[in-house]
TIRO-569080 format. One record per residue (C-alpha): x, y, z; residue in three letters. Coordinates in steps of 0.05 Angstrom, whole numbers, plus 5000, padded with zeros to 4 digits. Layout:
+------+------+------+---------+
|   xx |   yy |   zz | residuo |
+------+------+------+---------+
|    X |    Y |    Z |     ALA |
...
+------+------+------+---------+
END
This chain:
+------+------+------+---------+
|   xx |   yy |   zz | residuo |
+------+------+------+---------+
| 4970 | 5266 | 5537 |     MET |
| 4965 | 5308 | 5474 |     SER |
| 5034 | 5284 | 5455 |     ILE |
| 5012 | 5211 | 5462 |     ALA |
| 4950 | 5224 | 5419 |     VAL |
| 4994 | 5259 | 5367 |     HIS |
| 5042 | 5200 | 5365 |     LEU |
| 4987 | 5149 | 5359 |     SER |
| 4954 | 5187 | 5302 |     SER |
| 5022 | 5194 | 5268 |     TYR |
| 5034 | 5119 | 5274 |     ASN |
| 4965 | 5106 | 5246 |     CYS |
| 4979 | 5150 | 5186 |     GLN |
| 5047 | 5118 | 5176 |     CYS |
| 5019 | 5047 | 5177 |     SER |
| 4963 | 5069 | 5132 |     TYR |
| 5013 | 5097 | 5082 |     ARG |
| 5054 | 5033 | 5085 |     ILE |
| 4991 | 4992 | 5072 |     THR |
| 4973 | 5036 | 5013 |     GLN |
| 5043 | 5027 | 4984 |     ASN |
| 5040 | 4952 | 4993 |     MET |
| 4972 | 4946 | 4961 |     SER |
| 4994 | 4991 | 4903 |     ALA |
| 5055 | 4948 | 4891 |     LYS |
| 5013 | 4885 | 4894 |     TYR |
| 4961 | 4913 | 4846 |     LEU |
| 5013 | 4937 | 4796 |     SER |
| 5048 | 4869 | 4799 |     ARG |
| 4984 | 4830 | 4788 |     SER |
| 4965 | 4878 | 4732 |     HIS |
| 5032 | 4867 | 4698 |     ASN |
| 5023 | 4791 | 4704 |     GLU |
| 4954 | 4795 | 4674 |     ILE |
| 4979 | 4840 | 4619 |     TYR |
| 5037 | 4793 | 4602 |     SER |
| 4990 | 4733 | 4602 |     ASN |
| 4943 | 4769 | 4555 |     THR |
| 5001 | 4787 | 4510 |     GLN |
| 5026 | 4714 | 4510 |     ALA |
| 4959 | 4686 | 4485 |     THR |
+------+------+------+---------+
END
């Protein structure tokens, strides 16, 4: 039972980390787009 709990918590951390990476990439990409748009005008 403790092993199952450990695995579930590990999967939760892994998915959380993946979500953080995806949001960070999305934020940096949108920031770059905004920056380039500001530079263009």
